[in-house]
NUFI-969943 format. One record per residue (C-alpha): residue number from 1; residue in one letter; y, x negated, z negated. Coordinates in pm, 1 decimal, padded with zeros to 6 digits. Layout:
BEGIN
+-----+----+----------+----------+----------+
|   i | aa |       yy |       xx |       zz |
+-----+----+----------+----------+----------+
| NUM |  A |        Y |        X |        Z |
...
+-----+----+----------+----------+----------+
This chain:
BEGIN
+-----+----+----------+----------+----------+
|   i | aa |       yy |       xx |       zz |
+-----+----+----------+----------+----------+
|   1 |  M | -03844.9 | -01819.3 | -06404.5 |
|   2 |  S | -03942.0 | -01515.2 | -06197.0 |
|   3 |  G | -03711.1 | -01261.8 | -06359.4 |
|   4 |  L | -03565.4 | -01140.3 | -06687.1 |
|   5 |  G | -03819.1 | -01071.6 | -06958.4 |
|   6 |  E | -03825.3 | -00980.8 | -07325.6 |
|   7 |  H | -03788.1 | -01348.1 | -07418.8 |
|   8 |  S | -03497.1 | -01427.2 | -07185.3 |
|   9 |  L | -03141.6 | -01522.5 | -07265.2 |
|  10 |  T | -02891.2 | -01420.0 | -07001.2 |
|  11 |  T | -02522.8 | -01387.1 | -06917.9 |
|  12 |  L | -02420.2 | -01050.0 | -06776.1 |
|  13 |  E | -02102.8 | -00927.4 | -06613.7 |
|  14 |  L | -02060.5 | -00572.2 | -06743.1 |
|  15 |  V | -01837.7 | -00337.8 | -06542.5 |
|  16 |  L | -01743.8 | -00002.5 | -06693.3 |
|  17 |  E | -01580.1 |  00258.9 | -06469.5 |
|  18 |  W | -01427.7 |  00585.0 | -06587.9 |
|  19 |  Q | -01144.9 |  00822.6 | -06505.3 |
|  20 |  S | -00864.4 |  00989.4 | -06695.5 |
|  21 |  P | -00635.9 |  01262.4 | -06558.2 |
|  22 |  E | -00374.8 |  00993.3 | -06492.0 |
|  23 |  A | -00571.7 |  00709.7 | -06333.8 |
|  24 |  R | -00899.7 |  00542.4 | -06244.0 |
|  25 |  H | -01006.3 |  00262.5 | -06476.0 |
|  26 |  L | -01231.5 | -00041.9 | -06436.0 |
|  27 |  E | -01320.6 | -00270.4 | -06727.8 |
|  28 |  R | -01489.1 | -00607.4 | -06660.8 |
|  29 |  Y | -01643.1 | -00793.2 | -06954.0 |
|  30 |  L | -01853.3 | -01110.2 | -06967.4 |
|  31 |  A | -02149.2 | -01063.5 | -07203.0 |
|  32 |  R | -02248.0 | -01413.5 | -07312.5 |
|  33 |  R | -02584.9 | -01523.5 | -07450.8 |
|  34 |  V | -02748.0 | -01183.7 | -07423.8 |
|  35 |  N | -03078.3 | -01170.1 | -07614.2 |
|  36 |  L | -03300.1 | -00914.0 | -07439.4 |
|  37 |  W | -03540.9 | -00891.5 | -07731.0 |
|  38 |  R | -03294.0 | -00866.5 | -08018.5 |
|  39 |  D | -02972.9 | -00708.7 | -07884.6 |
|  40 |  V | -02888.3 | -00338.6 | -07854.2 |
|  41 |  F | -02819.1 | -00195.3 | -07506.3 |
|  42 |  P | -02687.0 |  00136.8 | -07375.8 |
|  43 |  P | -02967.5 |  00385.8 | -07302.6 |
|  44 |  G | -03189.0 |  00272.5 | -07015.3 |
|  45 |  L | -02997.4 | -00044.7 | -06932.9 |
|  46 |  K | -03247.2 | -00293.4 | -07073.6 |
|  47 |  E | -03533.6 | -00124.7 | -06890.3 |
|  48 |  V | -03367.5 | -00160.5 | -06548.3 |
|  49 |  L | -03264.6 | -00521.6 | -06624.1 |
|  50 |  L | -03618.9 | -00641.0 | -06691.1 |
|  51 |  G | -03755.4 | -00832.9 | -06392.7 |
|  52 |  K | -03411.4 | -00884.3 | -06235.7 |
|  53 |  S | -03287.4 | -01226.8 | -06119.8 |
|  54 |  V | -02953.7 | -01406.0 | -06092.5 |
|  55 |  G | -02723.0 | -01211.6 | -05861.0 |
|  56 |  D | -02897.2 | -00876.9 | -05908.6 |
|  57 |  T | -02691.0 | -00573.5 | -06015.1 |
|  58 |  V | -02813.2 | -00259.2 | -06189.1 |
|  59 |  E | -02623.3 |  00062.4 | -06255.9 |
|  60 |  R | -02648.7 |  00345.1 | -06506.1 |
|  61 |  I | -02444.2 |  00668.1 | -06517.0 |
|  62 |  Y | -02383.1 |  00823.3 | -06858.0 |
|  63 |  Q | -02267.4 |  01177.7 | -06921.8 |
|  64 |  P | -02044.5 |  01251.6 | -07223.6 |
|  65 |  G | -02239.5 |  01183.3 | -07540.5 |
|  66 |  D | -02505.1 |  00966.1 | -07373.8 |
|  67 |  A | -02353.2 |  00624.8 | -07438.9 |
|  68 |  V | -02062.3 |  00680.8 | -07678.6 |
|  69 |  P | -02058.6 |  00961.2 | -07937.0 |
|  70 |  K | -01965.1 |  01298.3 | -07790.7 |
|  71 |  H | -01629.2 |  01450.1 | -07879.4 |
|  72 |  D | -01655.5 |  01611.8 | -08223.6 |
|  73 |  P | -01387.5 |  01865.4 | -08332.5 |
|  74 |  K | -01472.9 |  01780.3 | -08695.0 |
|  75 |  L | -01316.0 |  01438.8 | -08639.5 |
|  76 |  I | -00973.2 |  01596.5 | -08586.9 |
|  77 |  H | -00777.3 |  01621.5 | -08912.4 |
|  78 |  N | -00443.9 |  01767.3 | -09017.8 |
|  79 |  V | -00286.2 |  01515.2 | -09254.8 |
|  80 |  P |  00050.2 |  01519.0 | -09437.7 |
|  81 |  R |  00287.2 |  01281.1 | -09265.3 |
|  82 |  S |  00364.9 |  01129.2 | -09603.8 |
|  83 |  R |  00009.3 |  00985.3 | -09609.6 |
|  84 |  F |  00088.4 |  00747.2 | -09322.6 |
|  85 |  Q |  00057.8 |  00394.3 | -09462.2 |
|  86 |  R |  00363.1 |  00218.5 | -09326.4 |
|  87 |  R |  00334.5 | -00152.6 | -09257.6 |
|  88 |  T |  00577.5 | -00418.4 | -09141.6 |
|  89 |  V |  00475.5 | -00650.9 | -08859.6 |
|  90 |  G |  00705.3 | -00935.4 | -08762.1 |
|  91 |  G |  00989.2 | -00777.5 | -08959.2 |
|  92 |  R |  00952.6 | -00448.6 | -08771.0 |
|  93 |  A |  00840.3 | -00132.3 | -08956.7 |
|  94 |  I |  00553.2 |  00051.5 | -08786.3 |
|  95 |  E |  00627.7 |  00424.9 | -08769.2 |
|  96 |  P |  00395.7 |  00711.6 | -08663.2 |
|  97 |  A |  00436.7 |  00838.4 | -08306.2 |
|  98 |  R |  00255.2 |  01102.6 | -08102.7 |
|  99 |  G | -00012.0 |  00964.5 | -07875.0 |
| 100 |  R | -00021.4 |  00622.3 | -08040.5 |
| 101 |  F | -00329.6 |  00456.7 | -08187.7 |
| 102 |  Y | -00333.8 |  00304.5 | -08535.4 |
| 103 |  P | -00601.3 |  00151.4 | -08758.7 |
| 104 |  R | -00766.0 |  00446.0 | -08933.2 |
| 105 |  G | -00675.6 |  00301.1 | -09270.5 |
| 106 |  M | -00307.4 |  00366.2 | -09191.4 |
| 107 |  L | -00360.7 |  00733.6 | -09113.2 |
| 108 |  G | -00418.7 |  00873.0 | -09459.9 |
| 109 |  D | -00693.9 |  00986.6 | -09693.8 |
| 110 |  M | -00973.6 |  01143.4 | -09487.9 |
| 111 |  L | -01346.7 |  01173.0 | -09540.0 |
| 112 |  G | -01516.3 |  00850.8 | -09433.8 |
| 113 |  V | -01190.5 |  00655.7 | -09394.4 |
| 114 |  Y | -01105.0 |  00370.0 | -09628.4 |
| 115 |  P | -00784.5 |  00161.4 | -09641.0 |
| 116 |  Q | -00943.2 | -00140.6 | -09467.7 |
| 117 |  D | -01083.7 |  00067.8 | -09178.3 |
| 118 |  S | -00954.2 | -00098.1 | -08859.5 |
| 119 |  R | -01122.6 |  00136.5 | -08612.1 |
| 120 |  P | -00863.8 |  00315.9 | -08393.2 |
| 121 |  G | -00743.8 |  00667.7 | -08463.8 |
| 122 |  R | -00487.2 |  00857.2 | -08261.2 |
| 123 |  I | -00200.9 |  01082.2 | -08366.1 |
| 124 |  I | -00216.1 |  01371.9 | -08118.7 |
| 125 |  E |  00047.6 |  01596.9 | -08279.9 |
| 126 |  L |  00336.1 |  01509.2 | -08509.0 |
| 127 |  D |  00621.5 |  01691.6 | -08682.0 |
| 128 |  E |  00843.9 |  01625.5 | -08981.7 |
| 129 |  S |  00579.3 |  01719.0 | -09238.5 |
| 130 |  S |  00233.4 |  01672.0 | -09082.6 |
| 131 |  M |  00032.0 |  01491.4 | -08821.7 |
| 132 |  V | -00289.1 |  01579.8 | -08638.5 |
| 133 |  V | -00517.9 |  01278.5 | -08625.0 |
| 134 |  D | -00808.5 |  01236.8 | -08379.2 |
| 135 |  L | -01078.8 |  00996.2 | -08496.8 |
| 136 |  N | -01302.1 |  01041.0 | -08192.7 |
| 137 |  H | -01395.5 |  00738.3 | -07982.4 |
| 138 |  P | -01119.8 |  00678.8 | -07720.0 |
| 139 |  L | -01381.8 |  00733.7 | -07444.5 |
| 140 |  A | -01542.1 |  01041.5 | -07604.1 |
| 141 |  G | -01596.2 |  01323.3 | -07356.6 |
| 142 |  R | -01570.5 |  01107.2 | -07044.7 |
| 143 |  P | -01848.5 |  01029.8 | -06795.2 |
| 144 |  L | -01906.4 |  00654.7 | -06767.7 |
| 145 |  T | -02057.8 |  00434.1 | -06500.1 |
| 146 |  L | -02188.4 |  00098.3 | -06620.8 |
| 147 |  R | -02298.2 | -00185.7 | -06392.0 |
| 148 |  A | -02454.7 | -00510.5 | -06507.3 |
| 149 |  T | -02480.3 | -00819.1 | -06286.2 |
| 150 |  V | -02704.8 | -01108.0 | -06389.5 |
| 151 |  K | -02493.7 | -01426.8 | -06384.7 |
| 152 |  D | -02749.0 | -01674.3 | -06524.5 |
| 153 |  T | -03073.9 | -01680.4 | -06721.7 |
| 154 |  A | -03273.2 | -01910.7 | -06948.7 |
| 155 |  D | -03606.7 | -01897.1 | -07125.3 |
| 156 |  K | -03575.7 | -01862.3 | -07500.6 |
| 157 |  V | -03774.5 | -02139.4 | -07668.7 |
| 158 |  T | -03773.2 | -01994.9 | -08022.5 |
| 159 |  E | -03654.0 | -01680.3 | -08200.7 |
| 160 |  T | -03495.1 | -01778.7 | -08529.2 |
| 161 |  G | -03315.8 | -01453.1 | -08606.4 |
| 162 |  G | -02942.1 | -01427.2 | -08661.1 |
| 163 |  R | -02675.5 | -01234.7 | -08476.2 |
| 164 |  L | -02753.8 | -00900.4 | -08313.8 |
| 165 |  T | -02507.2 | -00766.6 | -08057.6 |
| 166 |  C | -02454.2 | -00406.5 | -07948.6 |
| 167 |  W | -02320.0 | -00462.8 | -07599.2 |
| 168 |  L | -02168.5 | -00119.7 | -07543.4 |
| 169 |  E | -01967.0 | -00164.1 | -07860.8 |
| 170 |  E | -01851.1 | -00505.1 | -07736.1 |
| 171 |  I | -01704.4 | -00361.9 | -07416.2 |
| 172 |  A | -01616.3 | -00003.0 | -07513.4 |
| 173 |  D | -01504.2 | -00028.4 | -07877.7 |
| 174 |  S | -01239.9 | -00294.1 | -07816.6 |
| 175 |  G | -00976.6 | -00094.3 | -07628.9 |
| 176 |  P | -01094.4 |  00099.3 | -07318.9 |
| 177 |  G | -00967.7 |  00456.1 | -07341.8 |
| 178 |  M | -00656.4 |  00359.7 | -07534.9 |
| 179 |  Q | -00454.2 |  00321.5 | -07214.2 |
| 180 |  C | -00462.9 |  00693.2 | -07124.5 |
| 181 |  R | -00259.9 |  00984.0 | -07255.8 |
| 182 |  G | -00382.7 |  01204.5 | -07537.1 |
| 183 |  G | -00425.2 |  01570.6 | -07445.2 |
| 184 |  G | -00226.0 |  01523.4 | -07125.4 |
| 185 |  H |  00098.7 |  01460.1 | -07314.3 |
| 186 |  P |  00303.0 |  01145.8 | -07246.0 |
| 187 |  T |  00260.7 |  00891.3 | -07523.3 |
| 188 |  S |  00570.7 |  00858.7 | -07742.6 |
| 189 |  F |  00647.0 |  00492.4 | -07699.4 |
| 190 |  D |  00971.5 |  00392.2 | -07868.2 |
| 191 |  L |  01182.1 |  00323.7 | -07560.2 |
| 192 |  Q |  01514.3 |  00354.5 | -07738.5 |
| 193 |  D |  01491.6 |  00087.0 | -08005.7 |
| 194 |  G |  01170.1 | -00068.8 | -07872.7 |
| 195 |  L |  01331.1 | -00211.9 | -07559.5 |
| 196 |  H |  01559.4 | -00437.2 | -07763.8 |
| 197 |  R |  01462.7 | -00803.2 | -07808.6 |
| 198 |  L |  01499.3 | -01065.3 | -08077.9 |
| 199 |  D |  01712.9 | -01275.2 | -07843.7 |
| 200 |  E |  01969.2 | -01054.9 | -07669.7 |
| 201 |  T |  02162.8 | -01340.3 | -07508.5 |
| 202 |  E |  02194.8 | -01336.2 | -07130.3 |
| 203 |  D |  01864.7 | -01409.7 | -06960.3 |
| 204 |  S |  02034.5 | -01642.9 | -06716.0 |
| 205 |  R |  02105.0 | -01877.7 | -07008.6 |
| 206 |  F |  01749.5 | -01863.2 | -07147.4 |
| 207 |  Y |  01598.2 | -01933.0 | -06805.8 |
| 208 |  A |  01858.9 | -02189.1 | -06695.1 |
| 209 |  S |  01618.9 | -02478.6 | -06753.7 |
| 210 |  P |  01307.0 | -02465.4 | -06534.4 |
| 211 |  R |  00960.0 | -02431.5 | -06685.8 |
| 212 |  I |  00718.5 | -02577.8 | -06432.4 |
| 213 |  I |  00407.4 | -02446.1 | -06603.8 |
| 214 |  G |  00155.5 | -02167.5 | -06561.4 |
| 215 |  H |  00165.1 | -01885.0 | -06812.3 |
| 216 |  V | -00210.5 | -01815.7 | -06829.9 |
| 217 |  D | -00513.5 | -02040.1 | -06795.9 |
| 218 |  A | -00659.7 | -02116.2 | -06451.9 |
| 219 |  Q | -00949.4 | -01871.9 | -06489.9 |
| 220 |  A | -00713.9 | -01585.1 | -06574.5 |
| 221 |  G | -00493.9 | -01682.8 | -06280.0 |
| 222 |  E | -00792.2 | -01665.9 | -06046.0 |
| 223 |  F | -00880.3 | -01320.6 | -06177.5 |
| 224 |  L | -00527.2 | -01201.9 | -06103.6 |
| 225 |  K | -00563.4 | -01332.6 | -05748.2 |
| 226 |  E | -00904.9 | -01171.2 | -05714.9 |
| 227 |  T | -00780.7 | -00832.4 | -05835.7 |
| 228 |  Y | -00478.3 | -00843.7 | -05607.1 |
| 229 |  A | -00697.6 | -00949.3 | -05313.5 |
| 230 |  A | -00924.3 | -00646.3 | -05356.4 |
| 231 |  A | -00620.0 | -00417.7 | -05349.2 |
| 232 |  L | -00462.0 | -00591.6 | -05047.9 |
| 233 |  S | -00768.4 | -00641.8 | -04829.2 |
| 234 |  T | -00644.1 | -00403.0 | -04556.7 |
| 235 |  L | -00296.7 | -00553.7 | -04518.2 |
| 236 |  P | -00196.9 | -00666.7 | -04168.3 |
| 237 |  A | -00107.2 | -01030.4 | -04098.6 |
| 238 |  K |  00240.6 | -01129.7 | -04211.4 |
| 239 |  A |  00265.5 | -00829.1 | -04444.4 |
| 240 |  K |  00584.4 | -00846.8 | -04648.3 |
| 241 |  V |  00538.0 | -00900.4 | -05020.8 |
| 242 |  L |  00798.8 | -00910.5 | -05295.1 |
| 243 |  D |  00697.1 | -01137.7 | -05584.0 |
| 244 |  L |  00908.8 | -00978.6 | -05856.0 |
| 245 |  M |  01023.9 | -01193.6 | -06150.8 |
| 246 |  S |  00885.8 | -01490.4 | -05961.5 |
| 247 |  S |  00827.4 | -01840.8 | -06091.9 |
| 248 |  V |  00612.3 | -02142.1 | -06001.8 |
| 249 |  Q |  00300.7 | -01929.9 | -05936.8 |
| 250 |  S |  00271.8 | -01603.5 | -05747.1 |
| 251 |  H | -00096.8 | -01533.2 | -05821.9 |
| 252 |  L | -00130.9 | -01389.6 | -05471.6 |
| 253 |  P | -00458.0 | -01453.7 | -05283.9 |
| 254 |  D | -00438.3 | -01777.5 | -05085.6 |
| 255 |  H | -00651.2 | -01659.0 | -04792.6 |
| 256 |  L | -00420.0 | -01370.7 | -04694.4 |
| 257 |  D | -00145.2 | -01439.8 | -04441.7 |
| 258 |  L |  00155.3 | -01294.5 | -04625.4 |
| 259 |  H |  00532.5 | -01329.3 | -04595.5 |
| 260 |  V |  00631.9 | -01360.9 | -04961.7 |
| 261 |  T |  00983.4 | -01323.4 | -05098.4 |
| 262 |  G |  01033.8 | -01440.5 | -05455.2 |
| 263 |  L |  01294.6 | -01283.9 | -05681.1 |
| 264 |  G |  01348.5 | -01461.4 | -06011.1 |
| 265 |  L |  01596.7 | -01622.8 | -06245.6 |
| 266 |  N |  01540.2 | -01992.1 | -06182.5 |
| 267 |  L |  01570.9 | -02133.6 | -05831.2 |
| 268 |  E |  01406.3 | -02464.8 | -05921.4 |
| 269 |  E |  01095.3 | -02285.1 | -06046.6 |
| 270 |  M |  01073.5 | -02080.8 | -05726.9 |
| 271 |  E |  01127.1 | -02388.8 | -05509.6 |
| 272 |  A |  00817.8 | -02537.0 | -05675.1 |
| 273 |  N |  00616.0 | -02234.0 | -05560.3 |
| 274 |  P |  00464.7 | -02308.7 | -05217.2 |
| 275 |  R |  00366.9 | -01943.9 | -05162.3 |
| 276 |  L |  00727.6 | -01831.9 | -05120.3 |
| 277 |  A |  00892.7 | -01807.0 | -04779.3 |
| 278 |  E |  01221.5 | -01679.1 | -04925.4 |
| 279 |  R |  01381.5 | -01707.1 | -05268.3 |
| 280 |  V |  01640.9 | -01480.8 | -05432.9 |
| 281 |  V |  01801.3 | -01546.5 | -05772.3 |
| 282 |  H |  01864.6 | -01215.0 | -05944.6 |
| 283 |  D |  01881.9 | -01091.7 | -06307.0 |
| 284 |  L |  01701.6 | -00756.7 | -06326.1 |
| 285 |  N |  01809.7 | -00683.4 | -06681.9 |
| 286 |  A |  02173.9 | -00725.3 | -06587.5 |
| 287 |  A |  02138.7 | -00546.6 | -06250.2 |
| 288 |  P |  01816.7 | -00345.1 | -06206.1 |
| 289 |  K |  01904.2 | -00237.2 | -05852.1 |
| 290 |  L |  01713.1 | -00464.4 | -05615.5 |
| 291 |  P |  01910.1 | -00630.1 | -05331.6 |
| 292 |  F |  01687.9 | -00505.1 | -05046.4 |
| 293 |  P |  01694.8 | -00198.1 | -04819.1 |
| 294 |  D |  01462.0 |  00099.4 | -04852.0 |
| 295 |  K |  01102.1 |  00062.3 | -04729.3 |
| 296 |  S |  01134.1 | -00311.8 | -04668.6 |
| 297 |  F |  00805.5 | -00431.7 | -04827.9 |
| 298 |  D |  00435.5 | -00357.6 | -04800.9 |
| 299 |  V |  00363.6 | -00480.2 | -05153.9 |
| 300 |  V |  00555.6 | -00546.8 | -05473.7 |
| 301 |  A |  00375.8 | -00762.4 | -05731.7 |
| 302 |  C |  00505.6 | -00837.5 | -06080.7 |
| 303 |  S |  00287.9 | -01084.9 | -06270.1 |
| 304 |  L |  00306.2 | -01170.2 | -06640.8 |
| 305 |  S |  00669.9 | -01065.2 | -06678.6 |
| 306 |  I |  00715.6 | -00689.6 | -06722.8 |
| 307 |  E |  00735.8 | -00731.2 | -07101.1 |
| 308 |  Y |  01078.0 | -00893.5 | -07054.2 |
| 309 |  L |  01237.5 | -00594.6 | -06878.3 |
| 310 |  T |  01488.8 | -00392.8 | -07080.7 |
| 311 |  P |  01534.4 | -00124.6 | -06807.6 |
| 312 |  P |  01166.1 | -00110.0 | -06697.5 |
| 313 |  R |  01167.1 |  00246.3 | -06563.6 |
| 314 |  A |  01471.6 |  00179.0 | -06346.3 |
| 315 |  V |  01307.7 | -00134.5 | -06205.2 |
| 316 |  I |  00977.8 |  00047.3 | -06134.4 |
| 317 |  A |  01172.3 |  00319.2 | -05951.0 |
| 318 |  E |  01345.1 |  00048.1 | -05746.4 |
| 319 |  C |  01008.2 | -00103.9 | -05658.2 |
| 320 |  A |  00890.5 |  00232.8 | -05527.3 |
| 321 |  R |  01209.5 |  00263.2 | -05321.4 |
| 322 |  L |  01140.6 | -00069.3 | -05153.2 |
| 323 |  L |  00782.4 |  00014.5 | -05056.8 |
| 324 |  R |  00681.1 |  00151.2 | -04720.6 |
| 325 |  P |  00451.7 |  00457.8 | -04715.9 |
| 326 |  G |  00109.2 |  00343.9 | -04833.7 |
| 327 |  G |  00257.6 |  00034.4 | -04998.5 |
| 328 |  A |  00120.8 | -00096.5 | -05326.8 |
| 329 |  L |  00289.1 | -00175.8 | -05657.3 |
| 330 |  M |  00086.4 | -00413.2 | -05877.5 |
| 331 |  V |  00175.6 | -00522.7 | -06231.2 |
| 332 |  G | -00035.6 | -00792.2 | -06397.9 |
| 333 |  I | -00016.1 | -00861.4 | -06772.2 |
| 334 |  S | -00191.0 | -01075.4 | -07033.8 |
| 335 |  N | -00139.4 | -01158.1 | -07401.7 |
| 336 |  R |  00094.6 | -01456.5 | -07371.0 |
| 337 |  W |  00475.1 | -01436.2 | -07353.2 |
| 338 |  F |  00801.1 | -01576.2 | -07487.2 |
| 339 |  P |  00827.2 | -01378.8 | -07816.3 |
| 340 |  T |  01205.9 | -01385.4 | -07846.7 |
| 341 |  K |  01250.7 | -01238.6 | -07497.9 |
| 342 |  A |  00972.2 | -00978.0 | -07493.4 |
| 343 |  V |  01081.5 | -00624.6 | -07581.7 |
| 344 |  R |  00992.8 | -00526.8 | -07938.7 |
| 345 |  I |  00761.4 | -00238.1 | -07851.1 |
| 346 |  W |  00538.0 | -00480.4 | -07661.1 |
| 347 |  M |  00452.2 | -00666.6 | -07980.5 |
| 348 |  D |  00373.7 | -00343.0 | -08167.8 |
| 349 |  L |  00101.8 | -00235.2 | -07926.3 |
| 350 |  H | -00270.3 | -00294.9 | -07887.1 |
| 351 |  E | -00340.8 | -00477.3 | -07559.5 |
| 352 |  F | -00481.5 | -00162.4 | -07398.1 |
| 353 |  E | -00181.7 |  00040.0 | -07518.7 |
| 354 |  R |  00036.4 | -00205.1 | -07326.8 |
| 355 |  V | -00155.2 | -00100.4 | -07017.1 |
| 356 |  G | -00078.2 |  00259.4 | -07116.2 |
| 357 |  L |  00290.6 |  00174.7 | -07151.8 |
| 358 |  V |  00300.4 |  00036.0 | -06797.3 |
| 359 |  L |  00113.6 |  00346.1 | -06676.8 |
| 360 |  E |  00384.4 |  00558.3 | -06838.1 |
| 361 |  Y |  00647.4 |  00359.4 | -06646.3 |
| 362 |  F |  00457.6 |  00432.6 | -06323.6 |
| 363 |  Q |  00428.2 |  00802.5 | -06403.3 |
| 364 |  T |  00806.5 |  00843.0 | -06423.9 |
| 365 |  V |  00816.0 |  00784.6 | -06043.4 |
| 366 |  P |  00677.6 |  01089.9 | -05857.8 |
| 367 |  T |  00608.1 |  00896.2 | -05536.4 |
| 368 |  L |  00363.8 |  00658.3 | -05708.6 |
| 369 |  T |  00009.8 |  00796.8 | -05675.1 |
| 370 |  D | -00353.1 |  00678.3 | -05689.0 |
| 371 |  L | -00290.7 |  00500.1 | -06018.4 |
| 372 |  R | -00552.8 |  00246.0 | -06126.0 |
| 373 |  T | -00604.8 | -00002.8 | -06406.0 |
| 374 |  V | -00828.8 | -00308.8 | -06431.7 |
| 375 |  S | -00914.4 | -00517.8 | -06737.7 |
| 376 |  I | -01100.0 | -00850.8 | -06731.6 |
| 377 |  R | -01199.1 | -01005.5 | -07065.5 |
| 378 |  N | -01418.3 | -01257.1 | -07247.8 |
| 379 |  W | -01466.5 | -01518.8 | -06974.8 |
| 380 |  W | -01490.7 | -01886.8 | -07056.8 |
| 381 |  R | -01168.6 | -02088.2 | -07067.7 |
| 382 |  P | -01176.9 | -02387.5 | -06827.7 |
| 383 |  E | -01286.8 | -02705.2 | -07006.0 |
| 384 |  D | -00977.9 | -02896.7 | -06893.9 |
| 385 |  D | -00735.1 | -02631.3 | -07021.8 |
| 386 |  P | -00487.9 | -02773.2 | -07278.6 |
| 387 |  H | -00565.0 | -02485.7 | -07518.5 |
| 388 |  I | -00943.6 | -02531.3 | -07512.1 |
| 389 |  D | -00935.4 | -02670.6 | -07868.6 |
| 390 |  Q | -00775.9 | -02344.4 | -07989.3 |
| 391 |  T | -00998.9 | -02092.8 | -07809.0 |
| 392 |  L | -01299.4 | -02106.0 | -07578.3 |
| 393 |  T | -01208.7 | -01768.1 | -07428.5 |
| 394 |  S | -00994.1 | -01727.6 | -07118.9 |
| 395 |  D | -00673.7 | -01524.8 | -07141.0 |
| 396 |  P | -00739.1 | -01155.2 | -07077.8 |
| 397 |  V | -00609.9 | -01000.6 | -06755.8 |
| 398 |  Y | -00487.0 | -00643.3 | -06711.2 |
| 399 |  V | -00351.9 | -00495.0 | -06388.0 |
| 400 |  V | -00185.8 | -00158.0 | -06327.2 |
| 401 |  M | -00162.5 | -00047.3 | -05963.5 |
| 402 |  G | -00020.9 |  00245.9 | -05771.2 |
| 403 |  T |  00042.0 |  00345.4 | -05409.3 |
| 404 |  V |  00355.7 |  00502.1 | -05262.8 |
| 405 |  Q |  00279.1 |  00832.0 | -05090.3 |
| 406 |  G |  00258.4 |  00812.2 | -04712.3 |
+-----+----+----------+----------+----------+
């Protein structure tokens, strides 16, 4: 076919870029089986897509209120704290906290809110008797840049009706915006009780037996590599990289000539990792101080493991100490972990709030600047993946990055 038309089906990679006072944010989302005739698109996007072919990219810039509803002061409510509908998840009571998001149905009796309402609302102020609740869209008031790349196309043979998709809702109503602070105040994550775990036995015992497996599917692993590669493209040959909480996979780009030191809890796992030039066995929860001199690495990468740290802020500060001026700290996360060893707060949070938690860790270190986040969601799971019978969707990937001041 010559190009996209009203009767085309297509797959689009949607990329949403926006900025908060704390960081720059990039959200990648695979829009599958897009129906150009039936579906709903952000203003002007469909018009610039028509006639485009596989590989073409279009871009639209939206001012506040153009694509998501503008910020409305009428959606901010003062509610008695007693109206908070407490719930228990996994044996843990969910309590209100400033800056946190909750399903609107938990936030009390407000006009237009019903108990089953799962849309996010945020507590922006909280005291012993009341809470101020913001029901605005998490991206309200922010300029947005949206790019769409045509990945494949097909002619639609018939139109039988059925599902209609609003593509901006698909990408923007499922978490973006929830990773930033509310009103410039640090989010009140429970870092006193929330950093405890169900299994408090020594980590060296839990990890004594090797697990020679990957922790995300192959597609998610490639996206981690791809995101790291974009951040490390200017590194010199033989740049020194610390693979923190290392295991059988480092998720570092294969084409870069790097000298990689792995630090983890199981030597056999690290010996199975061909990317490592050096291996150090070290328990960060028992001893958060890292056994390396100041400014000894160009990059520190921690992949799919930060949820196990009980002193996370101390470890992030140590990472910054180890980095040379201009060095990068990169933390990759997903939605799979060992539940008994992950800290409790991790399981309380929306996936994008977990990104916000890691951002808060970064912001406790003054030397970490140029903070960025990336999310990658809704890609196809590889057909040979052992979990393909449970879900067709690849594991989501989130990365938080920062640079040490030069």
